[in-house]
Each structure stands twice: as C-alpha cells, then as structure tokens.
C-alpha positions as CSV (number, residue, x, y, z in Angstrom):
1,X,146.8,82.5,100.2
2,X,149.4,80.3,98.7
3,X,151.6,78.3,100.9
4,X,155.3,79.0,101.0
5,X,155.9,75.6,99.2
6,X,157.9,74.2,102.0
7,X,155.4,71.4,102.6
8,X,155.8,69.9,99.1
9,X,157.2,66.4,99.0
10,X,159.9,67.6,96.6
11,X,162.2,70.6,96.8
12,X,161.7,73.7,94.6
13,X,164.9,73.0,92.7
14,X,163.7,69.5,91.7
15,X,160.4,70.9,90.7
16,X,162.0,73.7,88.6
17,X,164.3,71.1,87.0
18,X,161.3,68.9,86.1
19,X,159.5,71.9,84.5
20,X,162.6,72.8,82.6
21,X,163.1,69.2,81.4
22,X,159.5,69.1,80.3
23,X,159.8,72.4,78.4
24,X,163.0,71.3,76.7
25,X,161.4,68.0,75.7
26,X,158.3,69.8,74.4
27,X,160.1,72.5,72.4
28,X,163.5,71.1,71.5
29,X,164.1,67.4,71.8
30,X,160.5,66.3,71.0
31,X,160.4,68.1,67.6
32,X,164.0,67.0,66.8
33,X,163.2,63.4,67.5
34,X,159.9,63.7,65.6
35,X,161.7,65.1,62.5
36,X,164.3,62.3,62.6
37,X,161.7,59.7,63.1
38,X,159.7,61.0,60.1
39,X,162.8,61.2,58.0
40,X,164.0,57.7,59.0
41,X,160.5,56.3,58.1
42,X,160.9,57.5,54.5
43,X,157.8,59.7,54.6
44,X,158.9,62.1,51.9
45,X,159.5,59.4,49.3
46,X,156.4,57.4,50.2
47,X,154.2,60.5,50.3
48,X,155.4,61.9,47.0
49,X,155.0,58.6,45.2
50,X,151.5,58.1,46.7
51,X,150.3,61.6,45.8
52,X,151.7,61.4,42.3
53,X,149.9,58.0,41.8
54,X,146.7,59.5,43.3
55,X,146.8,62.5,41.0
56,X,147.5,60.5,37.9
57,X,144.7,58.1,38.8
58,X,142.3,61.0,39.3
59,X,143.3,62.5,36.0
60,X,142.8,59.3,34.1
61,X,139.4,58.6,35.8
62,X,138.1,62.1,35.0
63,X,139.6,62.2,31.5
64,X,137.0,62.7,28.8
65,X,136.4,60.1,26.2
66,X,138.8,60.2,23.3
67,X,137.9,62.6,20.5
68,X,136.0,60.8,17.8
69,X,135.4,62.9,14.7
70,X,133.3,61.3,11.9
71,X,135.1,60.8,8.7
72,X,133.5,62.2,5.6
73,X,135.4,60.7,2.8
74,X,134.4,58.6,-0.1
75,X,135.3,55.3,1.5
76,X,133.3,56.0,4.7
77,X,130.2,57.1,2.8
78,X,130.1,55.0,-0.3
79,X,131.8,52.1,1.4
80,X,128.4,51.4,3.0
81,X,127.3,50.1,-0.4
82,X,129.9,47.4,-0.4
83,X,132.4,46.5,-3.1
84,X,130.7,48.6,-5.8
85,X,130.8,51.8,-3.6
86,X,134.5,51.2,-2.9
87,X,135.2,50.7,-6.6
88,X,133.7,54.1,-7.3
89,X,136.0,55.6,-4.8
90,X,139.1,53.9,-6.3
91,X,138.1,55.1,-9.7
92,X,137.4,58.7,-8.9
93,X,139.6,59.3,-5.8
94,X,138.9,59.5,-2.1
95,X,138.5,63.2,-1.2
96,X,138.3,64.1,2.5
97,X,135.3,66.4,3.3
98,X,135.4,68.6,6.4
99,X,132.3,69.8,8.1
100,X,132.2,73.6,8.7
101,X,133.3,74.5,12.3
102,X,135.2,71.2,12.8
103,X,138.5,73.0,13.0
104,X,137.3,75.1,15.9
105,X,136.0,72.1,17.7
106,X,139.3,70.3,17.3
107,X,141.2,73.4,18.4
108,X,139.0,73.8,21.5
109,X,139.5,70.2,22.5
110,X,143.3,70.5,22.0
111,X,143.2,73.7,24.2
112,X,141.3,71.8,26.9
113,X,143.7,68.9,26.9
114,X,146.6,71.4,27.3
115,X,144.9,73.1,30.2
116,X,144.3,69.7,31.9
117,X,148.0,68.7,31.3
118,X,149.2,72.0,32.8
119,X,146.9,71.7,35.8
120,X,148.2,68.2,36.4
121,X,151.9,69.4,36.1
122,X,151.2,72.1,38.7
123,X,149.5,69.6,41.1
124,X,152.5,67.3,40.8
125,X,155.0,70.1,41.4
126,X,153.1,70.9,44.7
127,X,153.4,67.3,45.9
128,X,156.6,68.0,47.9
129,X,155.2,71.0,49.7
130,X,152.1,69.1,50.7
131,X,154.2,66.3,52.1
132,X,156.3,68.9,54.1
133,X,153.1,70.5,55.3
134,X,151.8,67.1,56.6
135,X,155.1,66.5,58.5
136,X,155.0,70.0,60.0
137,X,151.4,69.8,61.0
138,X,151.9,66.4,62.6
139,X,154.9,67.8,64.5
140,X,152.8,70.7,65.8
141,X,149.6,68.8,66.7
142,X,151.4,65.9,68.3
143,X,154.1,67.9,70.1
144,X,153.2,66.4,73.6
145,X,153.3,62.8,72.5
146,X,156.7,63.4,70.9
147,X,157.9,65.2,74.0
148,X,157.0,62.2,76.1
149,X,158.7,59.9,73.6
150,X,161.9,62.0,73.6
151,X,161.8,62.9,77.3
152,X,161.5,59.2,78.4
153,X,164.5,58.3,76.2
154,X,162.1,56.5,73.9
155,X,161.0,54.1,76.7
156,X,157.4,55.3,76.5
157,X,155.9,55.3,73.0
158,X,152.5,57.1,72.9
159,X,149.9,55.9,70.3
160,X,150.4,58.9,67.9
161,X,154.1,58.0,67.7
162,X,153.4,54.3,67.2
163,X,150.9,55.1,64.4
164,X,153.0,57.9,62.9
165,X,152.2,56.8,59.3
166,X,148.5,57.2,60.0
167,X,149.0,60.5,61.7
168,X,151.0,61.8,58.7
169,X,148.3,60.6,56.3
170,X,145.6,62.3,58.4
171,X,147.6,65.5,58.3
172,X,148.0,65.2,54.6
173,X,144.2,65.0,54.1
174,X,143.5,67.9,56.5
175,X,142.3,71.1,55.0
176,X,145.5,72.8,55.8
177,X,147.6,70.5,53.6
178,X,145.0,69.2,51.2
179,X,146.0,71.7,48.5
180,X,142.4,72.5,47.7
181,X,141.5,76.1,47.0
C-alpha cells in the first residue's frame, strides 16, 4: 500500500530531523520564547494596573448614593421659621431626635459597605492569577505561531505574535480567565 519512501525528494533522516525540529519548536522553544516575549513586554505590570483600575472604576460606578439621613433636631425643624425659630432653639437647647429603627438602617448600610469593600479586596487579590491565566492561555492557544516564530529564529513573525498585546487581552476576557463565577 504505502511506498517504501525511496522515491521522496528528501531522505528519511532529513524528514525525521525536520519533524523533530518542528516538535522541539512547538513544545520547547516556542513556549520558552513566548514566555520571555510576554515577560519582556511588561504584561504582568500592565495587566495588574489595568485590572485594578477597571475594578475600582466598576466599584465607583456601581456604588450606591451616599447615605443621607434626615436630621430631626430643633434647628432643622424650627429653623424653617427663620430667626425666631432658631432663637427658640438657642434658648431651650437643640436636642437630637432619632426615628425608631434608624439605628438598624445605619447598621445594615454599614454592613453592606463592608461586604462591598471585602468583595473588592478579594477581586484585587485575584488580579495576578487572572493575568497569569491570560498568559498561559495565550501560550497554549497560540502554540503553533510561537513555534514558527522560535523555529525560524524570529525571522518569521506570525500575526498573533505581532499582536501579542491584543491576544493577551482577548485571553484575559475569555471565560476561562474572566474570573466570573
């Protein structure tokens, strides 16, 4: 069925050497060159800074309005009547009245702020692992372009290698690295 291979334009040893070189480029030198290229490009620092800025911007955009509790003291109530109302407050004092249940509302809002702060702290602490995930995913999905880049002694630069920053950002947004549960 198969020919004996003697009619090939290249010898079997050259073909075997080419296959071995391609395998070494795909599994050893390609990933090594990719790691060094990503490291040299400053991906980790840039990614961490961008993610922290993004998380802080999301947090401030989704933050609820500041807590505004109405004041129920003499100045706020009788002050509506002008100087005469304020004079009554100065003469008889300015007691501060609290509505029933206001302490529970304030405690609940404080608890919610604390939960939001902890959630943001956890998200910021996971920034480094998300950046590492994006680098690893890019290395895995773009193994062949990096093998060509490394195997050609960097004479041939495939598009994914030229646009490495975009590839890393796309990997960062992928469901595997997005950090969404």
